[in-house]
N, CA, C and O atoms as a GROMACS GRO file, in nm:
protein
  540
    1MET      N    1   2.935   2.624   0.845
    1MET     CA    2   2.799   2.615   0.892
    1MET      C    3   2.804   2.668   1.031
    1MET      O    4   2.872   2.632   1.127
    2LYS      N    5   2.722   2.755   1.019
    2LYS     CA    6   2.696   2.830   1.170
    2LYS      C    7   2.644   2.704   1.232
    2LYS      O    8   2.562   2.639   1.169
    3LYS      N    9   2.688   2.659   1.360
    3LYS     CA   10   2.540   2.562   1.433
    3LYS      C   11   2.547   2.627   1.530
    3LYS      O   12   2.649   2.682   1.572
    4LEU      N   13   2.392   2.630   1.602
    4LEU     CA   14   2.318   2.731   1.715
    4LEU      C   15   2.317   2.618   1.822
    4LEU      O   16   2.308   2.498   1.794
    5ASP      N   17   2.331   2.683   1.979
    5ASP     CA   18   2.320   2.593   2.064
    5ASP      C   19   2.175   2.571   2.071
    5ASP      O   20   2.119   2.596   1.965
    6ASN      N   21   2.100   2.532   2.164
    6ASN     CA   22   1.973   2.489   2.190
    6ASN      C   23   1.920   2.582   2.239
    6ASN      O   24   1.804   2.574   2.200
    7VAL      N   25   1.936   2.729   2.344
    7VAL     CA   26   1.917   2.834   2.351
    7VAL      C   27   1.885   2.920   2.257
    7VAL      O   28   1.777   2.976   2.277
    8GLN      N   29   1.941   2.950   2.162
    8GLN     CA   30   2.030   2.994   2.037
    8GLN      C   31   1.871   2.937   1.921
    8GLN      O   32   1.801   3.020   1.863
    9LYS      N   33   1.857   2.842   1.917
    9LYS     CA   34   1.737   2.744   1.826
    9LYS      C   35   1.624   2.823   1.870
    9LYS      O   36   1.553   2.881   1.789
   10ASP      N   37   1.589   2.830   2.075
   10ASP     CA   38   1.468   2.803   2.107
   10ASP      C   39   1.436   2.962   2.091
   10ASP      O   40   1.325   3.011   2.114
   11LEU      N   41   1.521   3.017   2.060
   11LEU     CA   42   1.553   3.183   2.027
   11LEU      C   43   1.466   3.222   1.893
   11LEU      O   44   1.376   3.303   1.870
   12LEU      N   45   1.541   3.116   1.811
   12LEU     CA   46   1.496   3.112   1.694
   12LEU      C   47   1.357   3.079   1.633
   12LEU      O   48   1.296   3.127   1.538
   13LEU      N   49   1.336   3.006   1.698
   13LEU     CA   50   1.158   2.925   1.704
   13LEU      C   51   1.059   2.976   1.731
   13LEU      O   52   0.951   2.963   1.674
   14THR      N   53   1.090   3.057   1.842
   14THR     CA   54   0.957   3.139   1.939
   14THR      C   55   0.963   3.240   1.858
   14THR      O   56   0.909   3.325   1.929
   15ASN      N   57   0.987   3.286   1.773
   15ASN     CA   58   1.040   3.449   1.695
   15ASN      C   59   0.953   3.342   1.528
   15ASN      O   60   0.970   3.401   1.421
   16LEU      N   61   0.877   3.209   1.519
   16LEU     CA   62   0.836   3.225   1.428
   16LEU      C   63   0.681   3.293   1.371
   16LEU      O   64   0.609   3.320   1.467
   17ASP      N   65   0.640   3.314   1.280
   17ASP     CA   66   0.483   3.305   1.234
   17ASP      C   67   0.423   3.194   1.229
   17ASP      O   68   0.498   3.100   1.204
   18GLU      N   69   0.278   3.160   1.249
   18GLU     CA   70   0.201   3.077   1.239
   18GLU      C   71   0.222   2.947   1.145
   18GLU      O   72   0.180   2.831   1.150
   19ASP      N   73   0.311   3.023   1.051
   19ASP     CA   74   0.339   2.928   0.956
   19ASP      C   75   0.488   2.855   0.953
   19ASP      O   76   0.526   2.781   0.862
   20GLY      N   77   0.574   2.896   1.083
   20GLY     CA   78   0.662   2.881   1.084
   20GLY      C   79   0.781   2.902   0.973
   20GLY      O   80   0.877   2.833   0.938
   21LYS      N   81   0.734   3.024   0.935
   21LYS     CA   82   0.814   3.125   0.874
   21LYS      C   83   0.857   3.232   0.991
   21LYS      O   84   0.797   3.257   1.096
   22LEU      N   85   1.023   3.309   0.922
   22LEU     CA   86   1.072   3.390   0.982
   22LEU      C   87   1.080   3.507   0.898
   22LEU      O   88   1.133   3.507   0.788
   23SER      N   89   1.012   3.633   0.968
   23SER     CA   90   0.993   3.723   0.903
   23SER      C   91   1.114   3.854   0.889
   23SER      O   92   1.196   3.892   0.972
   24CYS      N   93   1.097   3.885   0.802
   24CYS     CA   94   1.267   3.946   0.762
   24CYS      C   95   1.242   4.055   0.884
   24CYS      O   96   1.305   3.996   0.971
   25LEU      N   97   1.207   4.139   0.929
   25LEU     CA   98   1.223   4.216   1.064
   25LEU      C   99   1.297   4.103   1.177
   25LEU      O  100   1.402   4.124   1.239
   26LYS      N  101   1.216   3.983   1.184
   26LYS     CA  102   1.234   3.930   1.303
   26LYS      C  103   1.334   3.860   1.247
   26LYS      O  104   1.311   3.750   1.297
   27ALA      N  105   1.399   3.850   1.200
   27ALA     CA  106   1.528   3.784   1.149
   27ALA      C  107   1.633   3.881   1.160
   27ALA      O  108   1.742   3.842   1.201
   28PHE      N  109   1.614   4.029   1.124
   28PHE     CA  110   1.750   4.067   1.230
   28PHE      C  111   1.739   4.102   1.326
   28PHE      O  112   1.850   4.142   1.360
   29LYS      N  113   1.624   4.126   1.457
   29LYS     CA  114   1.612   4.081   1.586
   29LYS      C  115   1.635   3.924   1.628
   29LYS      O  116   1.697   3.926   1.735
   30VAL      N  117   1.616   3.818   1.596
   30VAL     CA  118   1.718   3.721   1.600
   30VAL      C  119   1.823   3.703   1.614
   30VAL      O  120   1.878   3.634   1.700
   31ALA      N  121   1.883   3.782   1.502
   31ALA     CA  122   2.061   3.779   1.433
   31ALA      C  123   2.114   3.811   1.592
   31ALA      O  124   2.189   3.744   1.663
   32ARG      N  125   2.057   3.921   1.616
   32ARG     CA  126   2.112   3.998   1.727
   32ARG      C  127   2.108   3.898   1.845
   32ARG      O  128   2.218   3.862   1.887
   33LEU      N  129   1.998   3.849   1.904
   33LEU     CA  130   1.988   3.783   2.000
   33LEU      C  131   2.062   3.704   2.057
   33LEU      O  132   2.118   3.713   2.166
   34ILE      N  133   2.064   3.598   1.957
   34ILE     CA  134   2.177   3.469   1.920
   34ILE      C  135   2.295   3.482   1.854
   34ILE      O  136   2.349   3.389   1.794
   35GLY      N  137   2.362   3.662   1.865
   35GLY     CA  138   2.484   3.688   1.884
   35GLY      C  139   2.552   3.662   1.716
   35GLY      O  140   2.674   3.658   1.700
   36MET      N  141   2.453   3.645   1.595
   36MET     CA  142   2.506   3.620   1.487
   36MET      C  143   2.494   3.787   1.406
   36MET      O  144   2.436   3.885   1.452
   37LYS      N  145   2.562   3.777   1.288
   37LYS     CA  146   2.579   3.860   1.158
   37LYS      C  147   2.399   3.818   1.131
   37LYS      O  148   2.319   3.737   1.177
   38PRO      N  149   2.400   3.903   1.053
   38PRO     CA  150   2.283   3.899   0.966
   38PRO      C  151   2.258   3.851   0.884
   38PRO      O  152   2.155   3.785   0.875
   39LYS      N  153   2.341   3.864   0.794
   39LYS     CA  154   2.370   3.819   0.682
   39LYS      C  155   2.452   3.629   0.691
   39LYS      O  156   2.509   3.565   0.602
   40ASP      N  157   2.421   3.590   0.842
   40ASP     CA  158   2.420   3.443   0.818
   40ASP      C  159   2.282   3.403   0.820
   40ASP      O  160   2.256   3.295   0.766
   41MET      N  161   2.201   3.461   0.867
   41MET     CA  162   2.049   3.444   0.885
   41MET      C  163   1.989   3.303   0.757
   41MET      O  164   1.945   3.188   0.763
   42ALA      N  165   2.008   3.358   0.701
   42ALA     CA  166   1.988   3.269   0.621
   42ALA      C  167   2.029   3.102   0.547
   42ALA      O  168   1.979   3.012   0.479
   43GLU      N  169   2.132   3.134   0.603
   43GLU     CA  170   2.202   3.017   0.594
   43GLU      C  171   2.146   2.926   0.665
   43GLU      O  172   2.104   2.816   0.626
   44VAL      N  173   2.142   2.991   0.821
   44VAL     CA  174   2.075   2.940   0.933
   44VAL      C  175   1.983   2.849   0.932
   44VAL      O  176   1.977   2.734   0.976
   45THR      N  177   1.879   2.950   0.846
   45THR     CA  178   1.756   2.904   0.828
   45THR      C  179   1.716   2.790   0.732
   45THR      O  180   1.635   2.699   0.715
   46LYS      N  181   1.792   2.832   0.694
   46LYS     CA  182   1.818   2.722   0.545
   46LYS      C  183   1.834   2.581   0.569
   46LYS      O  184   1.773   2.501   0.498
   47SER      N  185   1.925   2.533   0.680
   47SER     CA  186   1.969   2.426   0.759
   47SER      C  187   1.875   2.357   0.855
   47SER      O  188   1.863   2.238   0.887
   48MET      N  189   1.804   2.483   0.899
   48MET     CA  190   1.685   2.404   0.966
   48MET      C  191   1.510   2.402   0.890
   48MET      O  192   1.401   2.400   0.946
   49ASN      N  193   1.551   2.405   0.726
   49ASN     CA  194   1.405   2.430   0.692
   49ASN      C  195   1.299   2.515   0.780
   49ASN      O  196   1.188   2.495   0.830
   50ILE      N  197   1.411   2.639   0.772
   50ILE     CA  198   1.267   2.778   0.779
   50ILE      C  199   1.348   2.866   0.628
   50ILE      O  200   1.443   2.866   0.549
   51LYS      N  201   1.218   2.934   0.672
   51LYS     CA  202   1.170   2.997   0.522
   51LYS      C  203   1.228   3.137   0.634
   51LYS      O  204   1.246   3.120   0.755
   52ILE      N  205   1.247   3.254   0.573
   52ILE     CA  206   1.262   3.388   0.562
   52ILE      C  207   1.169   3.452   0.484
   52ILE      O  208   1.206   3.487   0.372
   53THR      N  209   1.072   3.472   0.514
   53THR     CA  210   0.909   3.577   0.414
   53THR      C  211   0.937   3.747   0.477
   53THR      O  212   1.007   3.821   0.547
   54ASN      N  213   0.807   3.732   0.377
   54ASN     CA  214   0.790   3.942   0.400
   54ASN      C  215   0.853   4.012   0.404
   54ASN      O  216   0.831   4.097   0.490
   55CYS      N  217   0.993   4.032   0.305
   55CYS     CA  218   1.103   4.137   0.254
   55CYS      C  219   1.055   4.283   0.308
   55CYS      O  220   0.968   4.314   0.227
   56GLU      N  221   1.060   4.328   0.348
   56GLU     CA  222   1.038   4.507   0.426
   56GLU      C  223   1.054   4.554   0.248
   56GLU      O  224   0.961   4.630   0.222
   57LEU      N  225   1.125   4.535   0.147
   57LEU     CA  226   1.176   4.594   0.060
   57LEU      C  227   1.070   4.527  -0.059
   57LEU      O  228   1.111   4.562  -0.170
   58GLY      N  229   0.979   4.464  -0.066
   58GLY     CA  230   0.890   4.374  -0.173
   58GLY      C  231   0.946   4.335  -0.224
   58GLY      O  232   0.896   4.327  -0.336
   59VAL      N  233   1.122   4.256  -0.215
   59VAL     CA  234   1.154   4.160  -0.243
   59VAL      C  235   1.054   3.994  -0.254
   59VAL      O  236   1.051   3.898  -0.331
   60PHE      N  237   1.013   4.018  -0.182
   60PHE     CA  238   0.920   3.821  -0.135
   60PHE      C  239   0.857   3.810  -0.053
   60PHE      O  240   0.866   3.890   0.040
   61GLY      N  241   0.802   3.748  -0.053
   61GLY     CA  242   0.655   3.762   0.050
   61GLY      C  243   0.515   3.835   0.012
   61GLY      O  244   0.483   3.885  -0.096
   62LYS      N  245   0.459   3.830   0.102
   62LYS     CA  246   0.325   3.889   0.095
   62LYS      C  247   0.288   3.987   0.145
   62LYS      O  248   0.167   3.991   0.170
   63ILE      N  249   0.371   4.103   0.179
   63ILE     CA  250   0.388   4.195   0.257
   63ILE      C  251   0.268   4.300   0.162
   63ILE      O  252   0.270   4.287   0.040
   64LYS      N  253   0.200   4.367   0.206
   64LYS     CA  254   0.117   4.452   0.110
   64LYS      C  255   0.165   4.677   0.098
   64LYS      O  256   0.151   4.782   0.160
   65PHE      N  257   0.207   4.635   0.007
   65PHE     CA  258   0.259   4.786  -0.001
   65PHE      C  259   0.154   4.919  -0.060
   65PHE      O  260   0.074   4.895  -0.150
   66SER      N  261   0.164   5.030  -0.012
   66SER     CA  262   0.110   5.166  -0.065
   66SER      C  263   0.155   5.200  -0.176
   66SER      O  264   0.169   5.109  -0.259
   67GLN      N  265   0.188   5.326  -0.212
   67GLN     CA  266   0.240   5.395  -0.361
   67GLN      C  267   0.344   5.466  -0.355
   67GLN      O  268   0.377   5.510  -0.245
   68LEU      N  269   0.391   5.483  -0.423
   68LEU     CA  270   0.577   5.494  -0.486
   68LEU      C  271   0.554   5.627  -0.416
   68LEU      O  272   0.447   5.687  -0.402
   69ASP      N  273   0.680   5.662  -0.372
   69ASP     CA  274   0.681   5.826  -0.250
   69ASP      C  275   0.778   5.880  -0.378
   69ASP      O  276   0.887   5.826  -0.397
   70ASP      N  277   0.722   6.005  -0.476
   70ASP     CA  278   0.830   6.082  -0.536
   70ASP      C  279   0.985   6.080  -0.506
   70ASP      O  280   1.080   6.031  -0.567
   71ASN      N  281   0.973   6.158  -0.377
   71ASN     CA  282   1.104   6.157  -0.297
   71ASN      C  283   1.199   6.086  -0.218
   71ASN      O  284   1.300   6.124  -0.159
   72ILE      N  285   1.142   5.970  -0.228
   72ILE     CA  286   1.189   5.830  -0.178
   72ILE      C  287   1.246   5.799  -0.316
   72ILE      O  288   1.368   5.792  -0.329
   73TYR      N  289   1.182   5.784  -0.396
   73TYR     CA  290   1.231   5.747  -0.529
   73TYR      C  291   1.351   5.831  -0.579
   73TYR      O  292   1.431   5.778  -0.656
   74ASP      N  293   1.364   5.940  -0.546
   74ASP     CA  294   1.504   6.051  -0.600
   74ASP      C  295   1.622   6.056  -0.505
   74ASP      O  296   1.734   6.082  -0.548
   75LYS      N  297   1.598   6.029  -0.372
   75LYS     CA  298   1.746   5.945  -0.273
   75LYS      C  299   1.754   5.864  -0.360
   75LYS      O  300   1.843   5.873  -0.444
   76LEU      N  301   1.633   5.732  -0.364
   76LEU     CA  302   1.698   5.592  -0.395
   76LEU      C  303   1.763   5.614  -0.542
   76LEU      O  304   1.865   5.558  -0.582
   77SER      N  305   1.704   5.684  -0.599
   77SER     CA  306   1.797   5.695  -0.753
   77SER      C  307   1.924   5.818  -0.726
   77SER      O  308   1.942   5.924  -0.786
   78LYS      N  309   1.963   5.786  -0.667
   78LYS     CA  310   2.078   5.880  -0.585
   78LYS      C  311   2.230   5.793  -0.595
   78LYS      O  312   2.348   5.826  -0.605
   79ASN      N  313   2.142   5.648  -0.585
   79ASN     CA  314   2.270   5.561  -0.520
   79ASN      C  315   2.238   5.449  -0.711
   79ASN      O  316   2.279   5.336  -0.738
   80PHE      N  317   2.215   5.476  -0.735
   80PHE     CA  318   2.270   5.398  -0.847
   80PHE      C  319   2.306   5.493  -1.020
   80PHE      O  320   2.308   5.615  -1.032
   81ALA      N  321   2.328   5.401  -1.117
   81ALA     CA  322   2.361   5.529  -1.210
   81ALA      C  323   2.258   5.455  -1.332
   81ALA      O  324   2.135   5.453  -1.340
   82GLN      N  325   2.356   5.399  -1.416
   82GLN     CA  326   2.257   5.341  -1.568
   82GLN      C  327   2.153   5.189  -1.479
   82GLN      O  328   2.031   5.185  -1.497
   83GLU      N  329   2.211   5.098  -1.405
   83GLU     CA  330   2.118   4.999  -1.379
   83GLU      C  331   2.054   5.058  -1.258
   83GLU      O  332   2.120   5.100  -1.164
   84LYS      N  333   1.907   5.062  -1.263
   84LYS     CA  334   1.804   5.065  -1.154
   84LYS      C  335   1.815   4.948  -1.042
   84LYS      O  336   1.745   4.846  -1.036
   85LYS      N  337   1.944   4.996  -0.934
   85LYS     CA  338   1.995   4.889  -0.893
   85LYS      C  339   1.995   4.937  -0.716
   85LYS      O  340   2.108   4.982  -0.701
   86VAL      N  341   1.962   4.941  -0.657
   86VAL     CA  342   1.978   4.969  -0.497
   86VAL      C  343   2.045   4.814  -0.362
   86VAL      O  344   1.992   4.706  -0.339
   87GLU      N  345   2.136   4.856  -0.320
   87GLU     CA  346   2.145   4.748  -0.236
   87GLU      C  347   2.049   4.752  -0.140
   87GLU      O  348   1.982   4.856  -0.134
   88CYS      N  349   2.016   4.626  -0.029
   88CYS     CA  350   1.972   4.630   0.063
   88CYS      C  351   2.004   4.781   0.191
   88CYS      O  352   1.952   4.893   0.202
   89GLU      N  353   2.087   4.727   0.248
   89GLU     CA  354   2.170   4.828   0.336
   89GLU      C  355   2.142   4.988   0.275
   89GLU      O  356   2.102   5.076   0.351
   90ILE      N  357   2.161   5.008   0.167
   90ILE     CA  358   2.138   5.150   0.145
   90ILE      C  359   1.980   5.208   0.138
   90ILE      O  360   1.947   5.325   0.159
   91ALA      N  361   1.895   5.102   0.105
   91ALA     CA  362   1.745   5.124   0.095
   91ALA      C  363   1.685   5.117   0.230
   91ALA      O  364   1.568   5.147   0.249
   92TRP      N  365   1.774   5.072   0.333
   92TRP     CA  366   1.718   5.033   0.491
   92TRP      C  367   1.775   5.208   0.530
   92TRP      O  368   1.704   5.292   0.585
   93TYR      N  369   1.913   5.231   0.487
   93TYR     CA  370   1.954   5.376   0.556
   93TYR      C  371   1.883   5.520   0.488
   93TYR      O  372   1.893   5.632   0.538
   94THR      N  373   1.816   5.489   0.373
   94THR     CA  374   1.706   5.555   0.268
   94THR      C  375   1.538   5.566   0.460
   94THR      O  376   1.432   5.627   0.474
   95ALA      N  377   1.585   5.508   0.513
   95ALA     CA  378   1.383   5.498   0.562
   95ALA      C  379   1.436   5.535   0.684
   95ALA      O  380   1.355   5.575   0.767
   96ARG      N  381   1.588   5.530   0.724
   96ARG     CA  382   1.628   5.669   0.839
   96ARG      C  383   1.601   5.794   0.826
   96ARG      O  384   1.599   5.880   0.914
   97ASP      N  385   1.579   5.808   0.696
   97ASP     CA  386   1.591   5.943   0.650
   97ASP      C  387   1.428   6.036   0.725
   97ASP      O  388   1.320   5.996   0.768
   98LYS      N  389   1.483   6.155   0.710
   98LYS     CA  390   1.325   6.212   0.807
   98LYS      C  391   1.233   6.237   0.647
   98LYS      O  392   1.258   6.293   0.541
   99GLY      N  393   1.096   6.146   0.716
   99GLY     CA  394   1.028   6.197   0.619
   99GLY      C  395   0.986   6.034   0.576
   99GLY      O  396   0.876   6.005   0.527
  100ALA      N  397   1.078   5.950   0.599
  100ALA     CA  398   1.067   5.828   0.506
  100ALA      C  399   1.064   5.730   0.648
  100ALA      O  400   1.108   5.752   0.761
  101SER      N  401   0.986   5.602   0.583
  101SER     CA  402   1.005   5.505   0.688
  101SER      C  403   1.005   5.370   0.584
  101SER      O  404   0.961   5.385   0.471
  102LEU      N  405   1.039   5.282   0.613
  102LEU     CA  406   1.106   5.161   0.589
  102LEU      C  407   0.966   5.070   0.489
  102LEU      O  408   0.963   4.977   0.409
  103ARG      N  409   0.893   5.139   0.536
  103ARG     CA  410   0.775   5.051   0.473
  103ARG      C  411   0.705   5.152   0.336
  103ARG      O  412   0.636   5.112   0.243
  104LYS      N  413   0.761   5.323   0.372
  104LYS     CA  414   0.699   5.408   0.211
  104LYS      C  415   0.827   5.326   0.111
  104LYS      O  416   0.812   5.272   0.002
  105VAL      N  417   0.971   5.343   0.208
  105VAL     CA  418   1.087   5.290   0.112
  105VAL      C  419   1.039   5.175   0.009
  105VAL      O  420   1.046   5.185  -0.113
  106GLY      N  421   0.978   5.038   0.097
  106GLY     CA  422   0.950   4.956   0.060
  106GLY      C  423   0.865   4.997  -0.049
  106GLY      O  424   0.911   5.031  -0.158
  107SER      N  425   0.714   4.996  -0.014
  107SER     CA  426   0.631   5.110  -0.130
  107SER      C  427   0.698   5.155  -0.229
  107SER      O  428   0.662   5.104  -0.335
  108THR      N  429   0.780   5.230  -0.238
  108THR     CA  430   0.813   5.286  -0.359
  108THR      C  431   0.916   5.206  -0.421
  108THR      O  432   0.942   5.244  -0.535
  109ILE      N  433   0.996   5.085  -0.372
  109ILE     CA  434   1.025   5.005  -0.490
  109ILE      C  435   0.997   4.880  -0.553
  109ILE      O  436   1.049   4.827  -0.651
  110ASN      N  437   0.867   4.829  -0.445
  110ASN     CA  438   0.791   4.749  -0.512
  110ASN      C  439   0.685   4.811  -0.617
  110ASN      O  440   0.630   4.737  -0.698
  111ASN      N  441   0.659   4.947  -0.612
  111ASN     CA  442   0.589   4.992  -0.706
  111ASN      C  443   0.707   5.068  -0.790
  111ASN      O  444   0.668   5.185  -0.792
  112SER      N  445   0.790   5.064  -0.838
  112SER     CA  446   0.874   5.148  -0.973
  112SER      C  447   0.958   5.007  -1.034
  112SER      O  448   0.936   4.890  -1.063
  113ASP      N  449   1.065   5.108  -1.030
  113ASP     CA  450   1.165   4.990  -1.146
  113ASP      C  451   1.291   4.951  -1.108
  113ASP      O  452   1.371   4.875  -1.163
  114ILE      N  453   1.300   5.031  -0.980
  114ILE     CA  454   1.379   4.969  -0.902
  114ILE      C  455   1.444   4.831  -0.840
  114ILE      O  456   1.376   4.774  -0.755
  115LYS      N  457   1.541   4.786  -0.868
  115LYS     CA  458   1.574   4.618  -0.791
  115LYS      C  459   1.649   4.650  -0.688
  115LYS      O  460   1.717   4.752  -0.676
  116VAL      N  461   1.631   4.531  -0.590
  116VAL     CA  462   1.687   4.501  -0.425
  116VAL      C  463   1.810   4.460  -0.468
  116VAL      O  464   1.784   4.367  -0.544
  117THR      N  465   1.953   4.477  -0.464
  117THR     CA  466   2.057   4.420  -0.399
  117THR      C  467   2.088   4.352  -0.304
  117THR      O  468   2.054   4.389  -0.191
  118HIS      N  469   2.127   4.288  -0.314
  118HIS     CA  470   2.280   4.225  -0.154
  118HIS      C  471   2.175   4.214   0.009
  118HIS      O  472   2.188   4.264   0.121
  119CYS      N  473   2.087   4.132  -0.046
  119CYS     CA  474   2.000   4.063   0.080
  119CYS      C  475   2.160   4.115   0.185
  119CYS      O  476   2.278   4.086   0.170
  120GLN      N  477   2.065   4.234   0.325
  120GLN     CA  478   2.138   4.226   0.442
  120GLN      C  479   2.150   4.054   0.531
  120GLN      O  480   2.246   4.014   0.597
  121LEU      N  481   2.030   3.988   0.506
  121LEU     CA  482   2.008   3.851   0.510
  121LEU      C  483   2.093   3.735   0.451
  121LEU      O  484   2.076   3.623   0.499
  122GLY      N  485   2.182   3.752   0.350
  122GLY     CA  486   2.174   3.672   0.320
  122GLY      C  487   2.118   3.577   0.211
  122GLY      O  488   2.177   3.488   0.149
  123CYS      N  489   1.981   3.624   0.204
  123CYS     CA  490   1.843   3.551   0.066
  123CYS      C  491   1.879   3.559  -0.065
  123CYS      O  492   1.856   3.467  -0.144
  124PHE      N  493   1.948   3.689  -0.105
  124PHE     CA  494   1.993   3.640  -0.204
  124PHE      C  495   2.113   3.783  -0.250
  124PHE      O  496   2.133   3.881  -0.179
  125TYR      N  497   2.172   3.759  -0.371
  125TYR     CA  498   2.282   3.865  -0.417
  125TYR      C  499   2.221   3.952  -0.473
  125TYR      O  500   2.227   4.062  -0.416
  126ASP      N  501   2.148   3.946  -0.589
  126ASP     CA  502   2.082   4.041  -0.688
  126ASP      C  503   1.979   3.941  -0.705
  126ASP      O  504   1.987   3.822  -0.738
  127GLU      N  505   1.871   4.022  -0.674
  127GLU     CA  506   1.645   3.976  -0.709
  127GLU      C  507   1.666   4.013  -0.812
  127GLU      O  508   1.558   3.967  -0.847
  128GLU      N  509   1.718   4.072  -0.933
  128GLU     CA  510   1.660   4.057  -1.067
  128GLU      C  511   1.681   3.903  -1.114
  128GLU      O  512   1.596   3.837  -1.174
  129PHE      N  513   1.830   3.851  -1.068
  129PHE     CA  514   1.879   3.738  -1.156
  129PHE      C  515   1.832   3.554  -1.046
  129PHE      O  516   1.819   3.440  -1.090
  130GLU      N  517   1.820   3.613  -0.889
  130GLU     CA  518   1.747   3.519  -0.808
  130GLU      C  519   1.675   3.554  -0.750
  130GLU      O  520   1.680   3.643  -0.666
  131LYS      N  521   1.551   3.463  -0.796
  131LYS     CA  522   1.398   3.515  -0.728
  131LYS      C  523   1.395   3.355  -0.617
  131LYS      O  524   1.432   3.237  -0.612
  132TYR      N  525   1.340   3.435  -0.563
  132TYR     CA  526   1.278   3.346  -0.432
  132TYR      C  527   1.177   3.306  -0.429
  132TYR      O  528   1.107   3.394  -0.479
  133ASP      N  529   1.062   3.155  -0.378
  133ASP     CA  530   0.990   3.231  -0.288
  133ASP      C  531   0.951   3.219  -0.188
  133ASP      O  532   0.896   3.116  -0.150
  134ASP      N  533   0.965   3.309  -0.127
  134ASP     CA  534   0.948   3.275   0.015
  134ASP      C  535   1.043   3.331   0.101
  134ASP      O  536   1.017   3.382   0.210
  135ARG      N  537   1.199   3.318   0.029
  135ARG     CA  538   1.296   3.295   0.052
  135ARG      C  539   1.415   3.413  -0.031
  135ARG      O  540   1.537   3.401  -0.015
   0.00000   0.00000   0.00000
């Protein structure tokens, strides 16, 4: 279990939303600020009774998404065979492509049959089998 010092705790706590939760994007920011790997953030926040929320890919949280983008769907589908699953990191890389964005990729995943696996923050391994309420 990773222990945070007081400075690290303060950095984490100052990035919480009004409900006392840490958004997906802020969890990446906080990991960088406190010198920790993103994959350890779920363990750290859980130990402090803080929930990570608003997954940018729509796995959990309350982000509103637009519609599926066929071009992004086609790009994502190149990363899976029969099972329509894509790793979180691959989805983020896809968002860096020209014409894509994280919100467009999240909208496409959220409005399709694609499932996300291997959360980069450590919140879940396989979304299909591990449902979380705001974690």
